[in-house]
A tleap script that builds the chain and sets N, CA, C and O, in Angstrom:
source leaprc.protein.ff14SB
mol = sequence {
  NMET ARG LEU PHE LEU LYS LYS LEU ILE ASP
  LYS THR ALA ILE ASP CYS ARG THR ILE GLY
  SER PHE PHE GLY VAL ASN GLY LYS LYS LEU
  GLN ARG GLN TYR LYS LYS HIE LEU SER SER
  PHE ASN THR TRP ALA PRO PRO GLU HIE ALA
  HIE GLU TRP ILE ILE TYR PRO GLU ASN LEU
  GLY THR HIE LEU SER ILE ASP GLU VAL ALA
  LEU SER GLN ASP GLU LEU PHE THR ILE VAL
  THR ASN LYS GLU ALA LYS GLY LYS LYS GLY
  TYR LEU VAL VAL ILE VAL ALA GLY THR LYS
  ALA ASP GLN VAL ILE GLU HIE ILE CYS LYS
  ILE ASP TYR LYS LYS LYS VAL VAL CSER
}
set mol.1.N position { 8.766 24.046 1.473 }
set mol.1.CA position { 7.283 23.696 2.041 }
set mol.1.C position { 6.868 22.527 1.314 }
set mol.1.O position { 6.186 21.660 1.862 }
set mol.2.N position { 7.272 22.438 -0.008 }
set mol.2.CA position { 6.739 21.239 -0.828 }
set mol.2.C position { 7.455 20.019 -0.361 }
set mol.2.O position { 6.805 18.980 -0.248 }
set mol.3.N position { 8.617 20.034 -0.103 }
set mol.3.CA position { 9.258 18.731 0.207 }
set mol.3.C position { 8.877 18.282 1.741 }
set mol.3.O position { 8.876 17.109 2.115 }
set mol.4.N position { 8.569 19.363 2.530 }
set mol.4.CA position { 8.139 19.153 3.933 }
set mol.4.C position { 6.867 18.305 3.863 }
set mol.4.O position { 6.725 17.241 4.466 }
set mol.5.N position { 5.875 18.929 3.000 }
set mol.5.CA position { 4.521 18.312 2.929 }
set mol.5.C position { 4.562 16.872 2.278 }
set mol.5.O position { 3.767 15.998 2.624 }
set mol.6.N position { 5.498 16.680 1.349 }
set mol.6.CA position { 5.604 15.345 0.727 }
set mol.6.C position { 6.087 14.486 1.668 }
set mol.6.O position { 5.505 13.406 1.770 }
set mol.7.N position { 7.100 14.733 2.443 }
set mol.7.CA position { 7.671 13.823 3.481 }
set mol.7.C position { 6.559 13.614 4.631 }
set mol.7.O position { 6.448 12.496 5.134 }
set mol.8.N position { 5.794 14.599 5.022 }
set mol.8.CA position { 4.791 14.442 6.011 }
set mol.8.C position { 3.687 13.444 5.493 }
set mol.8.O position { 3.200 12.597 6.242 }
set mol.9.N position { 3.335 13.578 4.240 }
set mol.9.CA position { 2.268 12.792 3.721 }
set mol.9.C position { 2.809 11.356 3.495 }
set mol.9.O position { 2.087 10.386 3.724 }
set mol.10.N position { 4.082 11.222 3.045 }
set mol.10.CA position { 4.594 9.926 2.897 }
set mol.10.C position { 4.718 9.177 4.196 }
set mol.10.O position { 4.446 7.977 4.224 }
set mol.11.N position { 5.111 9.814 5.262 }
set mol.11.CA position { 5.576 9.263 6.533 }
set mol.11.C position { 4.350 8.954 7.574 }
set mol.11.O position { 4.486 8.148 8.494 }
set mol.12.N position { 3.304 9.580 7.369 }
set mol.12.CA position { 2.155 9.574 8.382 }
set mol.12.C position { 1.080 8.859 7.829 }
set mol.12.O position { 1.039 8.603 6.625 }
set mol.13.N position { 0.134 8.489 8.689 }
set mol.13.CA position { -1.103 7.816 8.344 }
set mol.13.C position { -2.140 8.789 8.303 }
set mol.13.O position { -3.285 8.343 8.231 }
set mol.14.N position { -1.968 10.171 8.337 }
set mol.14.CA position { -2.908 11.220 8.326 }
set mol.14.C position { -3.101 11.608 6.733 }
set mol.14.O position { -2.184 11.794 5.933 }
set mol.15.N position { -4.518 11.684 6.467 }
set mol.15.CA position { -4.827 11.967 5.081 }
set mol.15.C position { -4.519 13.386 4.741 }
set mol.15.O position { -4.221 14.174 5.638 }
set mol.16.N position { -4.579 13.780 3.395 }
set mol.16.CA position { -4.115 15.052 2.976 }
set mol.16.C position { -5.024 16.057 3.396 }
set mol.16.O position { -4.597 17.173 3.691 }
set mol.17.N position { -6.277 15.769 3.456 }
set mol.17.CA position { -7.228 16.839 3.935 }
set mol.17.C position { -6.880 17.309 5.282 }
set mol.17.O position { -6.844 18.518 5.510 }
set mol.18.N position { -6.615 16.423 6.210 }
set mol.18.CA position { -6.328 16.762 7.533 }
set mol.18.C position { -5.010 17.617 7.573 }
set mol.18.O position { -4.924 18.656 8.227 }
set mol.19.N position { -4.032 17.113 6.851 }
set mol.19.CA position { -2.770 17.812 6.898 }
set mol.19.C position { -2.907 19.302 6.251 }
set mol.19.O position { -2.258 20.281 6.620 }
set mol.20.N position { -3.775 19.281 5.325 }
set mol.20.CA position { -4.057 20.613 4.750 }
set mol.20.C position { -4.638 21.634 5.726 }
set mol.20.O position { -4.281 22.811 5.765 }
set mol.21.N position { -5.600 21.061 6.541 }
set mol.21.CA position { -6.198 21.926 7.584 }
set mol.21.C position { -5.183 22.337 8.537 }
set mol.21.O position { -5.308 23.467 9.010 }
set mol.22.N position { -4.180 21.607 8.911 }
set mol.22.CA position { -3.246 22.116 9.793 }
set mol.22.C position { -2.314 23.369 9.228 }
set mol.22.O position { -1.742 24.157 9.982 }
set mol.23.N position { -2.262 23.419 7.954 }
set mol.23.CA position { -1.406 24.480 7.388 }
set mol.23.C position { -2.241 25.475 6.479 }
set mol.23.O position { -1.700 26.181 5.629 }
set mol.24.N position { -3.533 25.471 6.716 }
set mol.24.CA position { -4.400 26.472 6.146 }
set mol.24.C position { -4.502 26.309 4.571 }
set mol.24.O position { -4.681 27.248 3.795 }
set mol.25.N position { -4.357 24.948 4.208 }
set mol.25.CA position { -4.433 24.770 2.649 }
set mol.25.C position { -5.634 23.960 2.472 }
set mol.25.O position { -6.093 23.274 3.386 }
set mol.26.N position { -6.165 24.032 1.271 }
set mol.26.CA position { -7.379 23.253 0.847 }
set mol.26.C position { -6.769 21.813 0.749 }
set mol.26.O position { -5.831 21.562 -0.008 }
set mol.27.N position { -7.357 20.890 1.558 }
set mol.27.CA position { -6.989 19.581 1.524 }
set mol.27.C position { -7.141 18.751 0.468 }
set mol.27.O position { -6.326 17.878 0.168 }
set mol.28.N position { -8.276 19.010 -0.187 }
set mol.28.CA position { -8.678 18.284 -1.485 }
set mol.28.C position { -7.702 18.665 -2.644 }
set mol.28.O position { -7.310 17.818 -3.447 }
set mol.29.N position { -7.337 19.946 -2.693 }
set mol.29.CA position { -6.311 20.491 -3.680 }
set mol.29.C position { -4.912 19.863 -3.298 }
set mol.29.O position { -4.186 19.387 -4.171 }
set mol.30.N position { -4.604 19.877 -2.136 }
set mol.30.CA position { -3.280 19.147 -1.654 }
set mol.30.C position { -3.241 17.742 -2.095 }
set mol.30.O position { -2.243 17.258 -2.628 }
set mol.31.N position { -4.371 17.063 -1.864 }
set mol.31.CA position { -4.360 15.672 -2.273 }
set mol.31.C position { -4.150 15.580 -3.839 }
set mol.31.O position { -3.322 14.777 -4.267 }
set mol.32.N position { -4.808 16.304 -4.627 }
set mol.32.CA position { -4.705 16.290 -5.929 }
set mol.32.C position { -3.218 16.736 -6.425 }
set mol.32.O position { -2.646 16.150 -7.344 }
set mol.33.N position { -2.674 17.795 -5.743 }
set mol.33.CA position { -1.276 18.118 -6.041 }
set mol.33.C position { -0.297 17.025 -5.767 }
set mol.33.O position { 0.657 16.799 -6.512 }
set mol.34.N position { -0.563 16.336 -4.652 }
set mol.34.CA position { 0.347 15.204 -4.245 }
set mol.34.C position { 0.294 14.136 -5.292 }
set mol.34.O position { 1.337 13.647 -5.725 }
set mol.35.N position { -0.823 13.777 -5.691 }
set mol.35.CA position { -0.992 12.624 -6.710 }
set mol.35.C position { -0.346 12.969 -7.967 }
set mol.35.O position { 0.337 12.141 -8.569 }
set mol.36.N position { -0.548 14.266 -8.430 }
set mol.36.CA position { -0.094 14.706 -9.852 }
set mol.36.C position { 1.326 15.054 -9.870 }
set mol.36.O position { 1.974 14.823 -10.890 }
set mol.37.N position { 1.931 15.640 -8.744 }
set mol.37.CA position { 3.257 16.231 -8.938 }
set mol.37.C position { 4.252 15.695 -7.748 }
set mol.37.O position { 5.445 15.541 -8.009 }
set mol.38.N position { 3.774 15.430 -6.517 }
set mol.38.CA position { 4.798 15.202 -5.605 }
set mol.38.C position { 5.075 13.547 -5.401 }
set mol.38.O position { 6.168 13.139 -5.007 }
set mol.39.N position { 4.038 12.718 -5.694 }
set mol.39.CA position { 4.239 11.315 -5.606 }
set mol.39.C position { 4.765 10.776 -6.869 }
set mol.39.O position { 4.855 11.535 -7.834 }
set mol.40.N position { 5.120 9.555 -6.962 }
set mol.40.CA position { 5.536 8.931 -8.090 }
set mol.40.C position { 4.419 8.162 -8.901 }
set mol.40.O position { 4.638 7.298 -9.750 }
set mol.41.N position { 3.243 8.604 -8.513 }
set mol.41.CA position { 2.034 7.834 -9.182 }
set mol.41.C position { 2.078 7.807 -10.574 }
set mol.41.O position { 1.936 6.747 -11.182 }
set mol.42.N position { 2.286 9.016 -11.211 }
set mol.42.CA position { 2.259 8.945 -12.741 }
set mol.42.C position { 3.320 8.386 -13.351 }
set mol.42.O position { 3.179 8.121 -14.545 }
set mol.43.N position { 4.460 8.112 -12.776 }
set mol.43.CA position { 5.607 7.369 -13.346 }
set mol.43.C position { 5.706 5.968 -13.055 }
set mol.43.O position { 6.570 5.283 -13.603 }
set mol.44.N position { 4.897 5.494 -12.243 }
set mol.44.CA position { 4.906 3.984 -11.846 }
set mol.44.C position { 4.427 3.247 -12.945 }
set mol.44.O position { 3.298 3.437 -13.399 }
set mol.45.N position { 5.261 2.367 -13.430 }
set mol.45.CA position { 4.763 1.352 -14.495 }
set mol.45.C position { 4.509 -0.073 -13.831 }
set mol.45.O position { 5.394 -0.881 -13.549 }
set mol.46.N position { 3.184 -0.231 -13.639 }
set mol.46.CA position { 2.687 -1.504 -13.061 }
set mol.46.C position { 3.175 -2.756 -14.008 }
set mol.46.O position { 3.237 -2.667 -15.234 }
set mol.47.N position { 3.487 -3.849 -13.315 }
set mol.47.CA position { 3.826 -5.094 -14.061 }
set mol.47.C position { 2.543 -5.589 -14.749 }
set mol.47.O position { 1.449 -5.170 -14.370 }
set mol.48.N position { 2.645 -6.357 -15.620 }
set mol.48.CA position { 1.595 -7.002 -16.398 }
set mol.48.C position { 0.488 -7.619 -15.469 }
set mol.48.O position { -0.711 -7.462 -15.698 }
set mol.49.N position { 0.959 -8.306 -14.447 }
set mol.49.CA position { 0.175 -9.078 -13.590 }
set mol.49.C position { -0.497 -8.282 -12.436 }
set mol.49.O position { -1.144 -8.849 -11.556 }
set mol.50.N position { -0.328 -7.068 -12.483 }
set mol.50.CA position { -0.690 -6.169 -11.262 }
set mol.50.C position { -2.204 -6.142 -11.053 }
set mol.50.O position { -2.699 -5.903 -9.952 }
set mol.51.N position { -2.891 -6.386 -12.105 }
set mol.51.CA position { -4.356 -6.446 -11.846 }
set mol.51.C position { -4.835 -7.805 -11.157 }
set mol.51.O position { -5.971 -7.916 -10.697 }
set mol.52.N position { -3.966 -8.749 -11.120 }
set mol.52.CA position { -4.270 -10.036 -10.526 }
set mol.52.C position { -3.573 -10.164 -9.136 }
set mol.52.O position { -4.167 -10.716 -8.209 }
set mol.53.N position { -2.276 -9.641 -8.980 }
set mol.53.CA position { -1.588 -9.849 -7.727 }
set mol.53.C position { -0.283 -8.890 -7.845 }
set mol.53.O position { 0.330 -8.623 -8.879 }
set mol.54.N position { -0.007 -8.430 -6.502 }
set mol.54.CA position { 1.229 -7.638 -6.370 }
set mol.54.C position { 1.972 -8.060 -5.198 }
set mol.54.O position { 1.321 -8.171 -4.159 }
set mol.55.N position { 3.210 -8.314 -5.169 }
set mol.55.CA position { 3.951 -8.699 -3.972 }
set mol.55.C position { 5.163 -7.738 -3.663 }
set mol.55.O position { 5.951 -7.339 -4.522 }
set mol.56.N position { 5.206 -7.433 -2.385 }
set mol.56.CA position { 6.409 -6.509 -2.006 }
set mol.56.C position { 7.112 -7.338 -0.878 }
set mol.56.O position { 6.838 -7.096 0.297 }
set mol.57.N position { 8.006 -8.307 -1.213 }
set mol.57.CA position { 8.630 -9.162 -0.372 }
set mol.57.C position { 9.511 -8.291 0.767 }
set mol.57.O position { 9.699 -8.706 1.911 }
set mol.58.N position { 9.975 -7.124 0.297 }
set mol.58.CA position { 10.811 -6.393 1.191 }
set mol.58.C position { 10.031 -5.934 2.454 }
set mol.58.O position { 10.622 -5.647 3.495 }
set mol.59.N position { 8.697 -5.875 2.323 }
set mol.59.CA position { 7.893 -5.367 3.420 }
set mol.59.C position { 7.433 -6.603 4.405 }
set mol.59.O position { 6.618 -6.424 5.310 }
set mol.60.N position { 7.978 -7.738 4.159 }
set mol.60.CA position { 7.554 -8.954 5.061 }
set mol.60.C position { 8.195 -8.742 6.465 }
set mol.60.O position { 9.317 -8.279 6.668 }
set mol.61.N position { 7.340 -9.137 7.355 }
set mol.61.CA position { 7.804 -8.953 8.865 }
set mol.61.C position { 7.237 -10.016 9.604 }
set mol.61.O position { 6.573 -10.901 9.065 }
set mol.62.N position { 7.507 -9.957 10.991 }
set mol.62.CA position { 7.066 -11.133 11.793 }
set mol.62.C position { 5.694 -11.193 12.213 }
set mol.62.O position { 5.202 -12.212 12.699 }
set mol.63.N position { 4.994 -9.992 12.014 }
set mol.63.CA position { 3.580 -9.833 12.517 }
set mol.63.C position { 2.779 -9.456 11.151 }
set mol.63.O position { 2.997 -8.345 10.668 }
set mol.64.N position { 1.943 -10.253 10.564 }
set mol.64.CA position { 1.201 -9.957 9.512 }
set mol.64.C position { -0.268 -10.054 9.778 }
set mol.64.O position { -0.664 -10.792 10.681 }
set mol.65.N position { -1.051 -9.400 9.095 }
set mol.65.CA position { -2.423 -9.456 9.153 }
set mol.65.C position { -3.112 -9.815 7.709 }
set mol.65.O position { -2.505 -9.489 6.688 }
set mol.66.N position { -4.155 -10.366 7.634 }
set mol.66.CA position { -4.849 -10.661 6.289 }
set mol.66.C position { -6.253 -10.238 6.412 }
set mol.66.O position { -6.950 -10.509 7.390 }
set mol.67.N position { -6.672 -9.523 5.322 }
set mol.67.CA position { -8.036 -9.051 5.260 }
set mol.67.C position { -8.592 -9.182 3.868 }
set mol.67.O position { -7.868 -9.227 2.873 }
set mol.68.N position { -9.995 -9.247 3.834 }
set mol.68.CA position { -10.608 -9.121 2.472 }
set mol.68.C position { -11.249 -7.671 2.292 }
set mol.68.O position { -11.808 -7.070 3.209 }
set mol.69.N position { -11.120 -7.264 1.199 }
set mol.69.CA position { -11.547 -5.851 0.869 }
set mol.69.C position { -12.265 -5.903 -0.447 }
set mol.69.O position { -11.785 -6.515 -1.402 }
set mol.70.N position { -13.501 -5.217 -0.512 }
set mol.70.CA position { -14.310 -4.983 -1.691 }
set mol.70.C position { -14.278 -3.623 -2.231 }
set mol.70.O position { -14.887 -2.673 -1.739 }
set mol.71.N position { -13.548 -3.583 -3.252 }
set mol.71.CA position { -13.414 -2.312 -3.856 }
set mol.71.C position { -14.767 -1.870 -4.648 }
set mol.71.O position { -15.067 -0.680 -4.748 }
set mol.72.N position { -15.515 -2.849 -5.169 }
set mol.72.CA position { -16.923 -2.651 -5.685 }
set mol.72.C position { -17.537 -3.898 -5.471 }
set mol.72.O position { -16.935 -4.825 -4.929 }
set mol.73.N position { -18.715 -3.980 -5.870 }
set mol.73.CA position { -19.537 -5.187 -5.643 }
set mol.73.C position { -18.977 -6.426 -6.235 }
set mol.73.O position { -19.162 -7.504 -5.669 }
set mol.74.N position { -18.318 -6.341 -7.315 }
set mol.74.CA position { -17.756 -7.509 -8.057 }
set mol.74.C position { -16.220 -7.644 -7.849 }
set mol.74.O position { -15.652 -8.659 -8.251 }
set mol.75.N position { -15.584 -6.718 -7.276 }
set mol.75.CA position { -14.099 -6.876 -6.980 }
set mol.75.C position { -13.718 -7.068 -5.602 }
set mol.75.O position { -13.708 -6.129 -4.806 }
set mol.76.N position { -13.377 -8.353 -5.264 }
set mol.76.CA position { -12.872 -8.713 -3.939 }
set mol.76.C position { -11.400 -8.948 -4.017 }
set mol.76.O position { -10.933 -9.618 -4.938 }
set mol.77.N position { -10.637 -8.415 -3.072 }
set mol.77.CA position { -9.268 -8.664 -2.916 }
set mol.77.C position { -8.936 -9.191 -1.578 }
set mol.77.O position { -9.698 -9.025 -0.626 }
set mol.78.N position { -7.713 -9.881 -1.476 }
set mol.78.CA position { -7.119 -10.358 -0.184 }
set mol.78.C position { -5.798 -9.582 -0.064 }
set mol.78.O position { -4.926 -9.524 -0.930 }
set mol.79.N position { -5.787 -8.988 1.152 }
set mol.79.CA position { -4.568 -8.135 1.348 }
set mol.79.C position { -3.811 -8.497 2.599 }
set mol.79.O position { -4.406 -8.564 3.674 }
set mol.80.N position { -2.540 -8.728 2.500 }
set mol.80.CA position { -1.639 -9.167 3.569 }
set mol.80.C position { -0.851 -7.923 3.917 }
set mol.80.O position { -0.247 -7.338 3.018 }
set mol.81.N position { -0.821 -7.523 5.044 }
set mol.81.CA position { 0.020 -6.376 5.516 }
set mol.81.C position { 0.910 -6.728 6.753 }
set mol.81.O position { 0.679 -7.639 7.548 }
set mol.82.N position { 1.941 -5.877 6.784 }
set mol.82.CA position { 2.894 -5.946 7.903 }
set mol.82.C position { 2.439 -4.973 9.029 }
set mol.82.O position { 2.406 -3.764 8.802 }
set mol.83.N position { 2.079 -5.498 10.276 }
set mol.83.CA position { 1.550 -4.928 11.167 }
set mol.83.C position { 2.558 -3.821 11.837 }
set mol.83.O position { 2.174 -2.737 12.275 }
set mol.84.N position { 3.846 -4.260 11.841 }
set mol.84.CA position { 4.865 -3.484 12.342 }
set mol.84.C position { 5.012 -2.062 11.694 }
set mol.84.O position { 5.513 -1.129 12.321 }
set mol.85.N position { 4.579 -1.949 10.490 }
set mol.85.CA position { 4.616 -0.695 9.689 }
set mol.85.C position { 3.471 0.242 10.089 }
set mol.85.O position { 3.529 1.425 9.754 }
set mol.86.N position { 2.534 -0.185 10.722 }
set mol.86.CA position { 1.338 0.596 11.363 }
set mol.86.C position { 0.715 1.473 10.189 }
set mol.86.O position { 0.425 2.645 10.426 }
set mol.87.N position { 0.535 1.003 9.104 }
set mol.87.CA position { -0.056 1.762 8.070 }
set mol.87.C position { 0.744 2.760 7.270 }
set mol.87.O position { 0.227 3.539 6.469 }
set mol.88.N position { 2.038 2.695 7.533 }
set mol.88.CA position { 2.912 3.676 6.822 }
set mol.88.C position { 3.685 2.904 5.752 }
set mol.88.O position { 3.328 1.771 5.430 }
set mol.89.N position { 4.769 3.523 5.185 }
set mol.89.CA position { 5.521 2.817 4.255 }
set mol.89.C position { 6.053 1.493 4.707 }
set mol.89.O position { 6.543 1.328 5.824 }
set mol.90.N position { 5.941 0.573 3.821 }
set mol.90.CA position { 6.318 -0.883 4.149 }
set mol.90.C position { 5.194 -1.679 4.640 }
set mol.90.O position { 5.406 -2.798 5.107 }
set mol.91.N position { 4.008 -1.187 4.569 }
set mol.91.CA position { 2.789 -1.801 5.161 }
set mol.91.C position { 2.294 -2.993 4.272 }
set mol.91.O position { 1.949 -4.068 4.764 }
set mol.92.N position { 2.283 -2.744 3.007 }
set mol.92.CA position { 1.716 -3.625 2.092 }
set mol.92.C position { 2.603 -4.839 1.807 }
set mol.92.O position { 3.772 -4.626 1.486 }
set mol.93.N position { 2.184 -6.001 1.890 }
set mol.93.CA position { 3.003 -7.197 1.543 }
set mol.93.C position { 2.593 -7.803 0.315 }
set mol.93.O position { 3.373 -7.925 -0.630 }
set mol.94.N position { 1.291 -8.224 0.281 }
set mol.94.CA position { 0.508 -9.006 -0.826 }
set mol.94.C position { -0.693 -8.369 -1.102 }
set mol.94.O position { -1.316 -7.918 -0.141 }
set mol.95.N position { -1.184 -8.230 -2.313 }
set mol.95.CA position { -2.478 -8.082 -2.716 }
set mol.95.C position { -2.799 -9.126 -3.803 }
set mol.95.O position { -2.049 -9.315 -4.760 }
set mol.96.N position { -3.949 -9.792 -3.608 }
set mol.96.CA position { -4.347 -10.964 -4.665 }
set mol.96.C position { -5.743 -10.661 -4.939 }
set mol.96.O position { -6.523 -10.400 -4.023 }
set mol.97.N position { -6.106 -10.686 -6.216 }
set mol.97.CA position { -7.620 -10.549 -6.615 }
set mol.97.C position { -8.212 -11.922 -6.134 }
set mol.97.O position { -7.670 -13.017 -6.286 }
set mol.98.N position { -9.412 -11.674 -5.530 }
set mol.98.CA position { -10.115 -12.953 -5.125 }
set mol.98.C position { -9.844 -13.246 -3.655 }
set mol.98.O position { -8.980 -12.670 -2.993 }
set mol.99.N position { -10.661 -14.192 -3.207 }
set mol.99.CA position { -10.548 -14.458 -1.773 }
set mol.99.C position { -10.255 -16.000 -1.427 }
set mol.99.O position { -10.284 -16.462 -0.287 }
set mol.100.N position { -9.979 -16.692 -2.558 }
set mol.100.CA position { -9.882 -18.158 -2.355 }
set mol.100.C position { -8.453 -18.455 -1.784 }
set mol.100.O position { -7.437 -17.957 -2.269 }
set mol.101.N position { -8.461 -19.298 -0.729 }
set mol.101.CA position { -7.234 -19.543 0.038 }
set mol.101.C position { -6.159 -20.092 -0.846 }
set mol.101.O position { -5.015 -19.684 -0.645 }
set mol.102.N position { -6.377 -20.979 -1.818 }
set mol.102.CA position { -5.430 -21.652 -2.728 }
set mol.102.C position { -4.779 -20.605 -3.620 }
set mol.102.O position { -3.593 -20.715 -3.933 }
set mol.103.N position { -5.560 -19.555 -4.049 }
set mol.103.CA position { -5.015 -18.419 -4.967 }
set mol.103.C position { -3.987 -17.645 -4.016 }
set mol.103.O position { -2.861 -17.374 -4.433 }
set mol.104.N position { -4.392 -17.306 -2.761 }
set mol.104.CA position { -3.596 -16.431 -1.934 }
set mol.104.C position { -2.284 -17.146 -1.611 }
set mol.104.O position { -1.195 -16.584 -1.725 }
set mol.105.N position { -2.426 -18.362 -1.219 }
set mol.105.CA position { -1.175 -19.238 -0.807 }
set mol.105.C position { -0.332 -19.225 -1.979 }
set mol.105.O position { 0.843 -18.877 -1.863 }
set mol.106.N position { -0.826 -19.581 -3.139 }
set mol.106.CA position { -0.049 -19.621 -4.325 }
set mol.106.C position { 0.894 -18.495 -4.506 }
set mol.106.O position { 2.072 -18.761 -4.749 }
set mol.107.N position { 0.479 -17.192 -4.408 }
set mol.107.CA position { 1.113 -15.988 -4.565 }
set mol.107.C position { 2.091 -15.791 -3.374 }
set mol.107.O position { 3.244 -15.427 -3.606 }
set mol.108.N position { 1.672 -16.017 -2.126 }
set mol.108.CA position { 2.522 -15.825 -1.037 }
set mol.108.C position { 3.723 -16.812 -1.135 }
set mol.108.O position { 4.816 -16.454 -0.696 }
set mol.109.N position { 3.570 -17.959 -1.657 }
set mol.109.CA position { 4.603 -18.851 -1.834 }
set mol.109.C position { 5.711 -18.379 -2.863 }
set mol.109.O position { 6.818 -18.917 -2.900 }
set mol.110.N position { 5.354 -17.378 -3.663 }
set mol.110.CA position { 6.306 -16.778 -4.571 }
set mol.110.C position { 7.397 -15.969 -3.924 }
set mol.110.O position { 8.419 -15.634 -4.524 }
set mol.111.N position { 7.146 -15.686 -2.735 }
set mol.111.CA position { 8.132 -14.849 -2.001 }
set mol.111.C position { 9.350 -15.689 -1.614 }
set mol.111.O position { 9.179 -16.734 -0.988 }
set mol.112.N position { 10.429 -15.323 -1.920 }
set mol.112.CA position { 11.754 -16.025 -1.718 }
set mol.112.C position { 11.903 -16.541 -0.336 }
set mol.112.O position { 11.827 -15.754 0.607 }
set mol.113.N position { 12.125 -17.898 -0.135 }
set mol.113.CA position { 12.116 -18.429 1.191 }
set mol.113.C position { 13.143 -17.714 2.211 }
set mol.113.O position { 12.879 -17.634 3.411 }
set mol.114.N position { 14.148 -17.279 1.739 }
set mol.114.CA position { 15.162 -16.563 2.467 }
set mol.114.C position { 14.449 -15.210 3.101 }
set mol.114.O position { 14.732 -14.791 4.223 }
set mol.115.N position { 13.665 -14.705 2.389 }
set mol.115.CA position { 12.933 -13.490 2.788 }
set mol.115.C position { 11.839 -13.770 3.884 }
set mol.115.O position { 11.485 -12.949 4.731 }
set mol.116.N position { 11.325 -15.132 3.733 }
set mol.116.CA position { 10.224 -15.472 4.665 }
set mol.116.C position { 10.778 -15.857 6.011 }
set mol.116.O position { 10.062 -15.772 7.009 }
set mol.117.N position { 12.110 -16.305 6.086 }
set mol.117.CA position { 12.770 -16.603 7.397 }
set mol.117.C position { 13.107 -15.422 8.117 }
set mol.117.O position { 13.989 -14.647 7.746 }
set mol.118.N position { 12.441 -15.279 9.104 }
set mol.118.CA position { 12.719 -14.007 9.933 }
set mol.118.C position { 13.462 -14.436 11.341 }
set mol.118.O position { 12.946 -15.272 12.082 }
set mol.119.N position { 14.555 -13.878 11.609 }
set mol.119.CA position { 15.340 -14.163 12.739 }
set mol.119.C position { 14.981 -13.444 13.949 }
set mol.119.O position { 15.613 -13.629 14.988 }
savepdb mol mol.pdb
quit
């Protein structure tokens, strides 16, 4: 059951609370268990620059979207996503702290040219 729930949470855009309600499990508890035990959240070692930018070139696709997100009043981020992933695994392409175009372009240009060319 544990692996089934992990796969279901990883592969769908449905939140843990909703999935928990399908199976008669406390959704908040399922969310906590997923974060602490099932996902790789605790073992992920972020790169030093992760507070400024993160790039996942393997998620690049032909249809991208860009949006600004405010995590708090002082924290603005620009996020580039792959629309083909539809919010699932492989959705996130770039996150950049701030909303200035030159900063975003600078980090997008770090993606290898061969990965940017889509046939």
